[in-house]
VOPAGU-2260 file (C-alpha; in pm, 1 decimal, decimal comma):
REM VOPAGU-2260
SITE   aa  ch    i         X         Y         Z
SITE  MET   A    0   12078,5    5798,5    8368,6
SITE  ARG   A    1   11844,2    5927,2    8101,4
SITE  TRP   A    2   11535,5    5869,8    8323,9
SITE  VAL   A    3   11684,4    6084,0    8594,7
SITE  SER   A    4   11787,2    6377,2    8377,1
SITE  LEU   A    5   11461,7    6412,3    8176,0
SITE  PRO   A    6   11249,3    6486,2    8489,9
SITE  LEU   A    7   11505,7    6739,2    8605,3
SITE  ILE   A    8   11507,0    6910,6    8267,7
SITE  ALA   A    9   11123,3    6900,1    8265,4
SITE  GLY   A   10   11113,9    7035,4    8619,4
SITE  PHE   A   11   11344,1    7320,9    8523,2
SITE  ALA   A   12   11143,3    7408,0    8222,0
SITE  MET   A   13   10823,0    7409,7    8424,5
SITE  SER   A   14   10970,1    7640,9    8687,0
SITE  VAL   A   15   11085,6    7881,6    8415,1
SITE  THR   A   16   10740,3    7876,8    8257,9
SITE  ILE   A   17   10565,9    7934,8    8592,0
SITE  GLY   A   18   10801,6    8219,6    8679,3
SITE  SER   A   19   10749,0    8382,5    8342,6
SITE  ALA   A   20   10370,7    8358,6    8367,4
SITE  THR   A   21   10380,8    8517,2    8709,8
SITE  ALA   A   22   10605,3    8806,5    8605,0
SITE  ALA   A   23   10377,3    8878,1    8304,8
SITE  ALA   A   24   10058,6    8871,6    8501,6
SITE  THR   A   25    9986,5    9238,7    8516,8
SITE  VAL   A   26    9653,5    9414,0    8484,5
SITE  ALA   A   27    9620,0    9608,6    8156,1
SITE  ALA   A   28    9449,9    9944,5    8159,7
SITE  PRO   A   29    9135,3    9983,4    7961,9
SITE  ARG   A   30    9181,5   10134,6    7620,6
SITE  LEU   A   31    9014,2   10473,2    7627,4
SITE  ASP   A   32    8845,0   10614,9    7309,9
SITE  ILE   A   33    8948,9   10976,1    7398,2
SITE  THR   A   34    9283,3   11118,3    7304,6
SITE  SER   A   35    9302,6   11440,1    7496,0
SITE  PHE   A   36    9150,8   11598,9    7805,0
SITE  GLY   A   37    8962,1   11843,5    7573,2
SITE  GLN   A   38    8741,8   11553,8    7472,9
SITE  LEU   A   39    8624,1   11495,1    7839,2
SITE  ALA   A   40    8274,4   11589,0    7940,1
SITE  GLN   A   41    8246,1   11963,0    8004,8
SITE  PRO   A   42    8235,9   12127,2    8244,4
SITE  LEU   A   43    8496,3   11918,5    8423,2
SITE  PRO   A   44    8385,9   11793,1    8763,2
SITE  LEU   A   45    8437,6   11965,9    9099,4
SITE  PRO   A   46    8530,3   11633,6    9273,7
SITE  TYR   A   47    8611,1   11730,3    9617,5
SITE  ASP   A   48    8354,3   11779,6    9897,9
SITE  THR   A   49    8496,6   12073,9   10086,9
SITE  SER   A   50    8284,3   12001,1   10393,0
SITE  ALA   A   51    8350,4   11621,2   10412,3
SITE  ASP   A   52    8500,9   11465,2   10719,3
SITE  ALA   A   53    8825,5   11340,9   10551,3
SITE  ASP   A   54    8932,3   11114,0   10836,4
SITE  ARG   A   55    8591,0   10929,9   10835,3
SITE  ALA   A   56    8572,8   10910,0   10449,8
SITE  VAL   A   57    8922,0   10758,3   10432,4
SITE  ALA   A   58    8857,1   10513,1   10719,6
SITE  GLU   A   59    8522,8   10401,7   10559,5
SITE  ALA   A   60    8687,1   10364,0   10209,4
SITE  ARG   A   61    8967,3   10157,5   10365,2
SITE  GLN   A   62    8715,1    9917,7   10518,0
SITE  ARG   A   63    8535,1    9887,8   10182,9
SITE  ALA   A   64    8873,4    9821,9   10010,8
SITE  ILE   A   65    8951,4    9545,7   10261,9
SITE  ALA   A   66    8612,4    9392,1   10227,3
SITE  GLY   A   67    8619,1    9415,4    9846,8
SITE  HIS   A   68    8983,9    9286,3    9808,0
SITE  LYS   A   69    9083,9    9613,9    9632,5
SITE  LEU   A   70    9349,1    9880,0    9676,3
SITE  LEU   A   71    9262,9   10209,9    9838,8
SITE  LEU   A   72    9319,3   10509,3    9615,6
SITE  ILE   A   73    9328,1   10845,6    9792,1
SITE  ASP   A   74    9305,4   11142,4    9563,8
SITE  LEU   A   75    9428,3   11453,8    9752,4
SITE  GLY   A   76    9341,8   11778,6    9568,8
SITE  GLY   A   77    9121,4   12087,3    9535,7
SITE  ASN   A   78    8837,3   12199,9    9319,2
SITE  TRP   A   79    9048,9   12509,3    9218,2
SITE  CYS   A   80    9305,7   12276,9    9053,6
SITE  PRO   A   81    9268,7   12213,9    8672,8
SITE  ASP   A   82    9491,2   11902,8    8699,9
SITE  CYS   A   83    9267,8   11758,4    8970,5
SITE  ARG   A   84    8965,2   11825,8    8761,6
SITE  VAL   A   85    9118,5   11662,3    8457,4
SITE  LEU   A   86    9204,5   11348,9    8658,4
SITE  ALA   A   87    8853,2   11335,4    8798,8
SITE  GLY   A   88    8702,6   11380,7    8451,3
SITE  THR   A   89    8918,4   11112,9    8305,4
SITE  ILE   A   90    8825,0   10868,3    8591,0
SITE  ALA   A   91    8459,1   10956,5    8519,5
SITE  THR   A   92    8477,4   10820,3    8163,3
SITE  PRO   A   93    8278,3   10491,5    8147,2
SITE  ARG   A   94    8560,1   10249,9    8078,9
SITE  LEU   A   95    8803,4   10399,2    8329,5
SITE  GLN   A   96    8530,0   10438,6    8596,5
SITE  ALA   A   97    8444,3   10064,1    8563,5
SITE  PHE   A   98    8816,3    9972,2    8577,3
SITE  VAL   A   99    8878,7   10187,7    8890,3
SITE  ALA   A  100    8565,7   10055,8    9054,4
SITE  ALA   A  101    8685,9    9696,0    8992,6
SITE  HIS   A  102    9032,0    9746,6    9133,2
SITE  TYR   A  103    9030,4   10041,8    9366,7
SITE  GLU   A  104    8820,5   10193,7    9642,2
SITE  LEU   A  105    8850,5   10565,8    9553,1
SITE  VAL   A  106    8822,3   10852,7    9812,0
SITE  MET   A  107    8861,7   11216,2    9726,6
SITE  VAL   A  108    9013,4   11432,3    9994,1
SITE  ASP   A  109    9005,0   11810,4    9968,5
SITE  VAL   A  110    9324,3   11966,2   10074,4
SITE  GLY   A  111    9212,7   12326,1   10025,3
SITE  ARG   A  112    9502,2   12537,8    9919,9
SITE  PHE   A  113    9737,1   12296,8   10096,2
SITE  ASP   A  114    9595,7   12406,3   10432,3
SITE  LYS   A  115    9343,2   12125,8   10506,5
SITE  ASN   A  116    9355,1   11756,8   10584,2
SITE  GLY   A  117    9732,4   11727,3   10595,7
SITE  GLN   A  118    9689,8   11452,9   10849,7
SITE  ILE   A  119    9584,8   11218,0   10573,0
SITE  PRO   A  120    9910,7   11217,1   10377,0
SITE  ALA   A  121   10108,6   11235,2   10706,1
SITE  ARG   A  122    9966,8   10900,8   10803,2
SITE  TYR   A  123   10155,2   10757,4   10507,1
SITE  GLY   A  124   10480,8   10936,5   10567,7
SITE  LEU   A  125   10421,5   11246,6   10354,3
SITE  THR   A  126   10500,9   11528,6   10588,9
SITE  GLY   A  127   10511,8   11895,0   10511,5
SITE  ARG   A  128   10357,7   12052,7   10197,4
SITE  LEU   A  129   10248,0   11815,9    9918,0
SITE  GLN   A  130   10469,3   11825,1    9609,7
SITE  GLY   A  131   10161,5   11898,8    9398,3
SITE  VAL   A  132    9801,4   11814,0    9334,1
SITE  PRO   A  133    9646,8   11592,7    9260,5
SITE  SER   A  134    9861,0   11373,0    9486,1
SITE  VAL   A  135    9744,7   11020,1    9456,4
SITE  LEU   A  136    9819,8   10767,1    9723,0
SITE  VAL   A  137    9791,1   10398,2    9636,0
SITE  ILE   A  138    9743,0   10206,5    9961,7
SITE  GLU   A  139    9741,7    9840,9   10046,2
SITE  PRO   A  140    9449,0    9861,1   10293,3
SITE  ARG   A  141    9513,4    9561,5   10516,1
SITE  ALA   A  142    9857,7    9683,6   10614,4
SITE  ASN   A  143    9753,6   10048,9   10551,4
SITE  ARG   A  144   10078,0   10084,7   10364,4
SITE  LEU   A  145   10165,9   10334,9   10086,0
SITE  LEU   A  146   10266,4   10140,7    9768,4
SITE  ASN   A  147   10373,9   10434,7    9556,9
SITE  PRO   A  148   10622,0   10640,8    9771,9
SITE  GLY   A  149   10810,7   10892,2    9555,0
SITE  HIS   A  150   10536,1   10872,9    9292,2
SITE  THR   A  151   10247,5   11039,0    9473,1
SITE  ALA   A  152   10259,5   11362,7    9272,5
SITE  ALA   A  153   10308,0   11187,0    8931,3
SITE  LEU   A  154    9964,9   11298,4    8815,7
SITE  ALA   A  155   10005,7   11668,3    8925,1
SITE  ASP   A  156   10048,5   11755,8    8559,0
SITE  ALA   A  157    9737,4   11560,6    8444,1
SITE  ARG   A  158    9634,5   11823,5    8189,4
SITE  HIS   A  159    9949,2   11761,7    7991,4
SITE  MET   A  160    9901,6   11387,6    7987,9
SITE  THR   A  161    9676,7   11187,9    7774,4
SITE  PRO   A  162    9378,4   11015,5    7929,7
SITE  GLN   A  163    9537,1   10685,3    7823,2
SITE  ALA   A  164    9862,6   10775,6    8017,3
SITE  LEU   A  165    9652,7   10840,8    8329,5
SITE  ALA   A  166    9470,5   10515,7    8288,7
SITE  ASP   A  167    9807,8   10327,6    8235,5
SITE  TRP   A  168    9943,9   10492,2    8553,5
SITE  LEU   A  169    9656,5   10366,4    8752,6
SITE  ALA   A  170    9691,9   10018,4    8608,7
SITE  SER   A  171   10066,5   10012,5    8689,6
SITE  TRP   A  172   10005,6    9971,8    9056,1
SITE  LEU   A  173    9789,0    9659,8    9026,3
């Protein structure tokens, strides 16, 4: 009887350990050495190409994401938007830039003043006016599926967030 119960107990303990290891296997954001957006390189970037073919840029980025086994990150915004520029400036910091490049294929899409390229968010179920900018879509590229519904405008107040909070948000989807 003892020989039968010991393997069952050991098997149970192993399954608990494996389950715990899997649940804890998350990707940590890099620790940034800046504490406020005022410490970002100035002037903040103008990250959106206003003349880009957004459909082609997203399609090409999606193909690179599939090939590189990464998620697709679509940043919808405008150069007029301070929060969009803060997000872009934060992503441009060396540690976060390397982190994003390792895990995401990033594409910036100019939405003008909410009057351009609305077909891009519409593909992922976001119809009507965006809730704010930047709106960030985290896409599983093989299924072309939005992973963060209800959270796409979470960074629309980027200038009131710490750079570390922005990095942590990006890491939370991995």
